[in-house]
N, C-alpha and C positions, 0 to 999 in steps of 0.2 A: 664770601667769608664774613661771619659775624664776629666782631671783636667783643671782648668781655665788657668793656666799659660802655660801648655803644648800645648793647642790648640789655644790660642789667638796669641801667638807669639809677636814679637816686630819689627814692620817695619813701615816706614812712608807711610801713605796712602793719596790718593786724591791730587788734585792740590793745591799747597801751596799758600796761600794768601801772598801778599807782606809784610804784617806785621809779618809773621812767616816764613821767608825765611832763607836759609843758616844756619848759626850757631844757630840762634834762634830755627829753626825747629829741628835741630839735638839735641840741649839741651833739648827741650821739649820731643822729642821721647826717649832720654836716660833716662830722669826723669820718664817717663811713664813706661819704662821697669824696672827701679829700683823699682818703686812702686809695680809692679807685682811680681818681684823676691822676694821682702820682704815678700810676702804673700805665697810663695811656700815652704811648709814644706819638704825640700829635705834631711834633716838629716837622717842618717840610723836609721831604727826602727820606724820612725814616720809614723803613719797610716793616709793617706790622706782621708778626708771626701769628700763627693760628692760636686762638684763645689768648692772644697778647702775651705769650711766653717771652721770657727775656732772651731766649735763644731758640732757633728753629730745631725741630726734631730731625734725627737722621732718617734715612730711608727705612721703611719697614717698622717705623715707630709711630704711635699716635700721640698727638698733643692733647693735654687735658689741663683744666684748672677747676678747682673746687673751692668755694668760699662758704664757710658756715654762716648762719645768721648772726646778726648783732643784737644781743639781748632778745627782747620780744618785739622789736621795732622794725628792723629791716630783715627781710627774708634771705635765704641762702641762694647760691647759684651753682650750676653745674655746666661747664663747657667741655665739649669733646671734639677734637679735630676741627676747630673753628666754628662749631655749631653750638649755640646756646640751647641746651636741652631744657633746663629748669631755671627760672628766675622770677623775681617779683613782677617784672614787667609782663612776663608771660602769664602771670596769675595762676601758676601751677605748682606753687610751693605752699607749705603749711607747717604748723607746729609739730615738732617731733623729729622724725627721720625722713629725709627726702632722698629718694633712691632712683637711679637710672641704670637700666640694663642695656649693655651695648654688645653687639657681636664683635668678639675680639679678633676676628679674622678680616672682616669686611669694614668694620667701623660703623655699621648700621645701628641706629638707635632702635631698640626693640620695645622697651616699655619704660615708663617713668611714673612714679606715684609717691605720695607722702603718707606717713602713718603717724597718727596722734598717739604719742607715747606718754601723755599725761592722763587722758580720760578715755582713750580709744580702746579698741579690742586688739590685744597683742597677737591673737591667733590669725588675724588678717596678714600681719607681717610674717608670721611663721609660714603660712601658705605661700606667700610671695617668694620667700627665700628658698623654700623647698622646690620651687619650679626653676631655680637657677641651674643651668647646665654647664658643662665644661667648656663650651665655646663662648661663654659670656664673660664680660667684665662687669663688675658691680661698683658703682660710684655712689658714695654716701655723704650727705651733708646734714648736720644737726641744726635745729632751730628751736630756741626757747628751752624746751625740756625734752631731751631724748631718752631719759633713763627711768622715769617712774614706773612704767609698765614693762621694763626690760626684765624678762624671766630667764631661767637657766637654759631653756631650749633655744631662745634667741641668742643668748651669749655664745652658746656652743656653735650655732649656725654661722655667726659672724666670725668666730675663731677659726672655723673650718674654711673660711674664705681668706684667711691670712691675717686677721686682726690681732694685734697685741694688746688692745685696750678694751675690747668688748666686755670682758669679764669684770671690769671695774667701772663701767659706764654708769653714771648715776644722775640724780636730779640736777638739771640745768648745766650739765657739763657741755663743753664744746668739743666737737669731733668731726673730722673729715677723713675719708678713707677711700682707697681704691683697692679692690681685691678680686680674686677669682677662685673658682671651686677647686681647680687642680694644682693650686700653688703648693710648692714643696716645703716652704718655710714661711715665716712671717713676711707679710707684704712690706716692701720698703716705702710704700706710699700711704702714710698715715700720720696724723697729728691729733693730739688730745690735750685738753686743759681741764683740770678739775675745778668745779665750782667751790671757791674758797673765799669767804668774806674778807680775809686778810690780803688777798691778792687780786680779787676781781676788779676788772676795769670798769664795768658798767653796774656798779652797786650789787645787784643780786645775780649777776652773770659774769663769767670770764669774758675776755676779749674774743673777737672773731678770729677764726683761723683761715689761712690761705694755703692751699696745697696745689702745686703745679709740677708738671714733669712730662716725660716721654715714656710711654709704656710700649713694650715690644708687641708687634703684631703676632697673634697666635697662628701657628702653622699646624696642619694636620696631615 
């Protein structure tokens, strides 16, 4: 089992924006590491749950934890059933939306990719989401800017996966989400923070988001 803290690591990622350079970037990175370390149950005798959840999941439920990126400095992470799927240490995350597809019945990781939503081609993400089938769970973590290239088709696709916030996702917002194609209502697994100069924690970005929980195994 891979714990979240042990696999994510703490290092500055990506090219630093001028508004988060030098001491500001170091402070942000140190704060991010402190945030992770506070979640690490390293005391002797403490049993670590899958993905370092605060409580173990019941039978026939999968454990997951999703962290958004911190500004444009530290990348996001996606952990599922004790397996770190995406993280800065794995070097498989990037600016925009970081998405993992998991078989909702077996827990098998099927695909993972990131999509540049600032200067990339949004049709690549459209194609990716259109290939999602009813047996899949979709785990999403934002990093830096998830919204500039977000179009109406993408907003509708995410909404159909159970998102309550996809239709308002914009420039440099923070977003973490777990959804599925056959969901009957809005997903209970979602957090969203608007980019707002009056409330942002990291100057030009809102604070990171952490989403953890137990999602029921799909049965067919």
